[in-house]
Structure formats: C-alpha cells, structure tokens
C-alpha positions in Angstrom: 12.6 -4.4 31.9 14.3 -1.8 34.1 14.4 1.4 32.2 16.4 3.6 34.6 19.7 4.6 33.1 21.1 5.1 36.7 21.0 1.3 37.2 23.5 0.9 34.3 27.2 1.2 34.3 28.5 4.7 33.5 29.8 3.7 30.1 26.4 2.4 29.1 24.8 5.6 30.3 27.2 7.6 28.1 26.4 5.3 25.2 22.6 5.7 25.6 23.0 9.5 26.0 25.0 9.6 22.7 22.4 7.5 20.9 19.6 9.6 22.1 21.4 12.7 20.9 21.7 11.1 17.5 18.0 10.3 17.5 17.2 13.9 18.4 19.4 15.1 15.5 18.2 12.5 12.9 14.5 12.8 13.6 14.3 16.5 14.6 12.6 17.5 11.4 9.7 15.1 12.1 9.0 15.6 15.8 10.1 17.7 18.7 13.5 16.1 19.8 13.0 15.9 23.5 9.4 14.7 23.1 10.7 11.9 20.9 13.1 10.6 23.5 10.5 10.9 26.3 7.9 9.0 24.4 10.4 6.4 23.3 11.3 5.6 26.9 7.7 5.5 28.0 6.9 3.0 25.2 9.9 0.8 26.1 8.8 0.7 29.8 5.1 0.1 29.1 3.5 -3.2 29.8 2.0 -3.2 26.3 5.4 -3.1 24.7 6.8 -6.0 26.7 4.9 -8.6 24.6 5.9 -6.8 21.4 9.5 -6.8 22.4 9.5 -10.6 23.1 7.6 -11.6 19.9 8.5 -9.1 17.3 12.2 -8.3 17.9 15.4 -10.3 18.1 17.2 -8.9 21.1 20.1 -10.3 23.1 20.5 -7.9 26.0 17.2 -6.8 27.4 18.4 -4.0 29.5 19.8 -2.3 26.5 17.5 -3.5 23.7 19.5 -1.7 21.0 22.3 -4.3 21.4 20.1 -6.9 19.9 20.1 -7.9 16.2 17.1 -5.6 15.8 17.6 -2.0 16.8 14.4 -1.5 18.8 15.2 2.1 19.8 15.6 3.1 16.1 12.5 1.3 15.1 10.4 3.0 17.8 11.8 6.4 16.9 11.2 5.9 13.2 7.5 5.1 13.8 7.0 7.8 16.4 8.6 10.5 14.3 6.9 9.6 11.0 3.4 9.1 12.5 3.7 12.5 14.2 5.0 14.1 11.0 2.1 12.6 9.0 -0.6 13.7 11.4 0.8 17.3 11.5 1.4 17.8 7.8 -1.5 20.2 7.4 -1.1 21.8 10.8 0.3 25.2 11.7 3.3 25.5 14.0 1.0 26.6 16.7 -1.2 23.6 16.3 1.8 21.3 16.3 3.0 22.9 19.6 -0.4 22.4 21.1 -0.4 18.7 20.1 3.0 18.2 21.8 1.5 19.5 25.1 -1.7 17.4 24.7 -1.6 14.2 26.8 -4.3 12.6 24.6 -2.4 13.3 21.5 0.8 11.9 23.0 -1.0 8.8 24.2 -2.3 8.2 20.7 1.2 8.6 19.3 2.4 5.9 21.6 -0.5 3.6 20.9 -0.1 3.8 17.2 3.7 3.3 17.4 3.3 0.1 19.4 0.7 -1.1 16.9 3.2 -0.5 14.0 6.0 -2.2 16.0 3.7 -5.2 16.4 3.3 -5.4 12.6 6.9 -4.7 11.7 7.8 -8.1 10.3 5.1 -7.7 7.6 6.9 -4.6 6.3 9.5 -6.2 4.0 11.1 -2.9 3.1 12.2 -2.5 6.7 16.0 -2.3 6.6 16.1 -2.8 2.9 15.3 0.5 1.2 15.8 2.5 4.5 12.8 4.7 3.7 11.4 6.6 6.6 8.2 7.2 4.7 7.4 3.5 5.0 6.6 4.3 8.6 3.8 6.8 7.9 0.4 5.2 8.9 -1.1 4.9 5.4 2.1 3.4 3.9 2.6 1.1 6.9 -1.0 -0.2 6.7 -0.7 -0.9 3.0 2.7 -2.6 3.3 1.3 -4.9 6.0 -1.9 -5.9 4.1 -0.2 -6.3 0.8 2.6 -8.5 2.2 0.0 -10.5 4.1 -1.9 -11.1 0.9 1.3 -12.2 -0.9 2.2 -14.5 1.9 -1.3 -16.0 1.9 -1.3 -16.7 -1.8 2.2 -18.2 -1.7 1.3 -20.4 1.3 -1.7 -21.8 -0.5 -0.2 -22.1 -3.9 2.8 -24.0 -2.5 0.4 -26.9 -2.1 -0.1 -26.9 -5.9 -3.8 -26.9 -5.5 -6.0 -24.2 -7.0 -9.0 -23.2 -4.8 -12.3 -24.7 -5.9 -13.8 -21.5 -7.4 -14.7 -20.6 -11.0 -11.8 -19.1 -13.0 -9.3 -19.6 -10.2 -6.2 -19.3 -12.3 -7.1 -16.0 -13.8 -8.2 -14.5 -10.5 -5.2 -15.6 -8.5 -2.7 -14.5 -11.3 -4.4 -11.1 -11.5 -4.3 -10.6 -7.7 -0.6 -11.4 -7.7 -0.1 -8.7 -10.3 -2.2 -6.3 -8.3 -0.2 -6.9 -5.1 3.1 -6.5 -6.9 1.9 -3.2 -8.4 0.8 -2.0 -5.0 4.3 -2.7 -3.6 5.8 -0.8 -6.6 3.5 2.2 -5.9 4.6 2.2 -2.3 8.3 2.2 -3.3 7.8 5.1 -5.7 5.9 7.2 -3.2 8.5 6.5 -0.6 11.3 7.9 -2.8 9.1 10.9 -3.7 8.6 9.8 -7.3 4.9 10.5 -7.4 5.0 11.1 -11.2 5.7 7.5 -11.9 3.5 6.4 -9.0 0.5 8.1 -10.8 1.3 6.0 -13.9 1.3 2.8 -11.9 -1.9 3.7 -10.0 -3.5 4.1 -13.5 -2.3 0.5 -14.3 -3.6 -0.8 -10.9 -7.0 0.8 -11.5 -7.2 -0.8 -15.0 -6.1 -4.2 -13.7 -8.7 -4.0 -11.0 -11.6 -3.4 -13.3 -10.4 -6.1 -15.8 -10.5 -8.4 -12.8 -13.9 -7.3 -11.7 -15.4 -7.5 -15.2 -14.0 -10.9 -16.1 -14.2 -12.3 -12.6 -15.7 -15.9 -12.8 -16.1 -16.0 -16.6 -13.5 -18.5 -17.8 -14.2 -18.0 -21.5 -13.7 -14.3 -21.1 -10.4 -15.0 -19.3 -9.1 -17.1 -22.2 -10.1 -14.4 -24.7 -8.4 -11.8 -22.6 -5.1 -13.8 -22.6 -5.4 -14.1 -26.4 -5.6 -10.4 -26.7 -2.6 -10.0 -24.4 -0.7 -12.2 -26.9 -1.8 -9.9 -29.7 -0.6 -6.9 -27.7 2.8 -8.5 -27.0 3.3 -9.3 -30.6 2.4 -5.8 -31.7 4.8 -4.3 -29.1 7.6 -6.5 -30.2 7.2 -6.1 -34.0 5.3 -2.8 -34.4 2.8 -4.6 -36.6 -0.7 -6.0 -35.8 -0.8 -9.8 -36.0 -2.7 -11.3 -39.0 -5.1 -13.1 -36.8 -5.9 -9.9 -35.0 -6.5 -8.0 -38.2 -8.9 -10.7 -39.3 -11.3 -10.0 -36.4 -11.1 -6.2 -36.1 -14.7 -4.9 -36.7 -15.1 -2.4 -39.5 -14.8 1.3 -38.6 -13.1 0.5 -35.3 -9.8 2.0 -34.1 -7.3 -0.9 -34.1 -5.5 0.3 -31.0 -8.8 0.5 -29.0 -9.7 -3.0 -30.2 -6.2 -4.3 -29.3 -6.6 -3.0 -25.8 -10.2 -3.9 -25.1 -11.5 -6.2 -27.9 -11.8 -9.0 -25.3 -14.9 -7.3 -23.8 -17.0 -8.7 -26.7 -16.8 -12.0 -24.8 -18.6 -10.4 -21.9 -21.6 -9.1 -23.8 -22.0 -11.2 -26.9 -25.4 -9.8 -27.6 -24.0 -6.3 -28.0 -23.4 -5.4 -31.6 -21.3 -2.3 -31.1 -18.5 -1.3 -28.7 -16.2 1.6 -28.7 -13.6 -0.5 -26.8 -12.7 2.0 -24.1 -11.8 1.7 -20.5 -15.1 3.2 -19.4 -16.9 0.3 -21.0 -14.7 -2.1 -19.0 -15.8 -0.3 -15.8 -19.4 -0.5 -16.7 -19.1 -4.2 -17.3 -17.5 -4.9 -14.0 -19.1 -7.0 -11.3 -19.4 -6.3 -7.5 -19.2 -2.5 -7.9 -21.7 0.3 -7.8 -22.0 3.5 -9.8 -20.4 5.7 -7.1 -17.4 3.4 -6.9 -17.1 3.3 -10.7 -17.3 7.1 -11.0 -14.7 7.5 -8.3 -12.1 5.4 -10.0 -12.9 6.6 -13.5 -12.1 10.1 -12.3 -9.0 8.9 -10.6 -8.0 7.0 -13.8 -8.4 10.2 -15.9 -6.4 12.2 -13.4 -3.6 9.6 -13.5 -3.6 9.7 -17.3 -2.1 13.2 -17.2 1.1 11.8 -15.7 1.6 8.9 -18.1 4.5 8.8 -20.6 6.4 11.5 -18.7 3.8 14.2 -19.2 4.2 15.1 -15.5 7.5 16.8 -16.4 5.5 19.9 -17.4 3.2 19.8 -14.5 3.7 20.6 -10.9 3.1 17.8 -8.4 1.7 18.7 -5.1 3.7 17.7 -2.1 0.7 15.7 -0.7 0.2 13.8 -3.9 1.5 10.6 -2.3 -1.4 10.7 0.1 -3.9 11.0 -2.8 -2.3 8.1 -4.6 -2.2 5.9 -1.5 -5.8 6.6 -0.5 -6.9 5.3 -3.9 -4.5 2.4 -3.8 -5.6 1.6 -0.3 -9.3 1.4 -1.3 -8.4 -1.1 -4.1 -6.3 -3.1 -1.6 -9.3 -3.4 0.8 -11.4 -5.0 -2.0 -8.5 -7.2 -2.9 -8.3 -8.4 0.7 -12.0 -9.2 0.7 -11.4 -11.4 -2.4 -8.5 -13.2 -0.8 -10.6 -13.9 2.3 -13.4 -15.2 0.2 -11.1 -17.4 -2.0 -9.0 -18.9 0.8 -11.4 -18.6 3.7 -9.0 -16.6 5.9 -9.4 -13.3 7.5 -6.5 -10.8 7.3 -5.3 -11.2 10.9 -1.7 -10.8 12.0 -0.6 -10.7 15.7 -4.3 -10.4 16.7 -4.6 -7.3 14.5 -7.2 -7.2 11.7 -5.1 -5.7 8.8 -8.1 -4.9 6.7 -9.8 -2.9 9.4 -6.5 -1.2 10.2 -6.1 -0.1 6.6 -9.8 1.1 6.4 -9.2 3.3 9.5 -6.1 4.7 7.9 -7.9 5.4 4.6 -10.8 7.1 6.5 -8.3 9.2 8.4 -6.4 10.1 5.2 -9.6 11.0 3.4 -10.8 13.2 6.2 -7.5 14.6 7.4 -6.2 15.6 4.0 -9.5 16.3 2.3 -8.9 13.9 -0.6 -11.4 14.6 -3.3 -13.6 12.0 -5.0 
C-alpha cells in the first residue's frame, strides 16, 4: 500500500487533508492532534497492518482505505485516541507531554491499536452505539471475550445437544445470563451511567456465586428454579405463595428465605441458615477465601448504589474502571468454564482473548490503584 499523498490526484490529497483536519478536531481531547495523524499513517503503512486490513476490513479502494465500506482511518483514530486517553487518565500534563515524545510509548500505542483493530469484528457495539469509550483497552478486551463466549455458546447450542457434563442446562443458562449482564454493564459505563452499572455489577456478582455454589448439583438447580418461581409470583402479586409459606422455617425472615432458601439443598445436614448472600459465597465451589472476600466487599460497595441511592452520592470519574476491573475478573473465570465445557480456548485471529483480558485487568489494577 503506497502511503504517500503526493502519488494521489490533487483532489484526493485535498480530501485526505480535510479528513485529517476533522480527525484532529474530533479526537483532540484524547490525544495530541498531530501525533494522532502521524501514528495513524505509520500504522497504515506498517507491514503488521497489511494483514489486518485484508482480513478485518471491507475496503474497495486500497490506496484510500477510507473509501471502503469500513472507515479504516476512523477506526484507527478511535483506538489510538482512546487507548492514549485511557493510559494518561492519571497523568499530569507534563507526563502526557513526555509520553508523546517517548518513542517506546508511541510504539506501544501503535502495537495496541493494531491489536484492537484485529479484534474489531468481535466488538458488536462498533458502529451501533457510536461510543468512543468502547475503544478503551479494558472495555475492548471485555467486549471481545464476552462476544466470543456468546458466539461459542450459540454455535454449540445450535446443534441442539447439551454438553455431556453434570447440570449442563443450569450452567449454560446461567452463563448466558452472565454474558448478557456483562454486555449491559459495558453499555452503561460507556454512556457514563455508572450508578446503574454498579447495580448490575451487584447482580453479576450474585449470579456468579449462585453458579459457583450450585455448579454440578442438579437437585440444587431444580430447587433454585422453584424458588425463582416463588419470587416471580411474589413480585407479580405482592403476596407470598401458599406453597412457599408452608416451608418457611420458624423465626426466619420471609424475604431472606425467598431469596436464598434454596441453599438448604446444598447443605441438608445444616439445621439453621440465616439465608444471606454471604452464606451463598461460603458455599461456592472453585473459589478461595481471598476471592470470596474480594467480591463480598465489592458486592457491599455496589449495594450503596442500588434502587437509585446513588442519587445522593458522588460517583468518582474513574468508577467505570473499578466496575470493569471487577466485571473483567468474573469474565476470566466464565471464560475458563466455557473452555472446560466446550473444549475450546478463547482464541480469535491468533489472539488469546482470555490472556488479553488478564493483561488489561492487571494493567487496570496497577495503573489505577483499584482497591480490593
């Protein structure tokens, strides 16, 4: 691909100059404008991007790739600008300026932009909600792995055969709910609605530990579904079902039992439960105390924002990073479950999506000092 504008007709040179001026204007709040254009052109002319252009974009005129069905220039600029913005959120103006002059930093920007361009087809929100925040590294990594998981489940379930594992129906249904919730959390953070994203993260954490506690116990899954029927009836009528009232233990809060009464099926030898979420966490499988404590603390933090309570609380501008770091850790474990159930690693275009997300989570945790 010849990248020299002087080889193009004058009217095309004028067109490209006009587009570059628009990119400078539109992305100027996220990256130094002239650096954006320089790095964009270097990416387009790099050998690494040639394969990406051929396999991941629909272009009709190679010497001006923006004339294709996919606007490659805009995609490159979106990723470049938002990756840079994300990495400099906590930096002073002086540090940002130093980064712009740093060849190693610029090389890393280009490398990560090319990687996200290679993954672009997994990001379903591309071109749909027009959210620039979808291009920040943690968002992008979660989008890719979540959509890969959904595609994997749909592909296998289209064959109408459940995998040969205990409690397959419950596990797959729950994982679909978790993946859908993850996409909703992403959408909310990308429109700066972290208050509602906190509430959904709380739901995701609860669903995760319900999954991990029931896991391969088919009897417990049936009891859980029965309690979901009780809850639905209560929410529709405002009254507890007769069958439910007949099994509520004495001196037990009905609402607690409605939410978590199914845990009796997990520990039938236990004579007394308080029917709280903490007990669900303690009954979960495949976790350790540190993991449990981490998400119990996160769950309690999210509870402050449920039912609109966040209206009276300030929400830090970096809250979306805290939310996505937690959601990303849950997604990593969900990916491992999918790999185990379907025997497939999370690989797309020769990129391990799970490893990519783990790197992004570690970066997020270290870079923004997310607290456990």
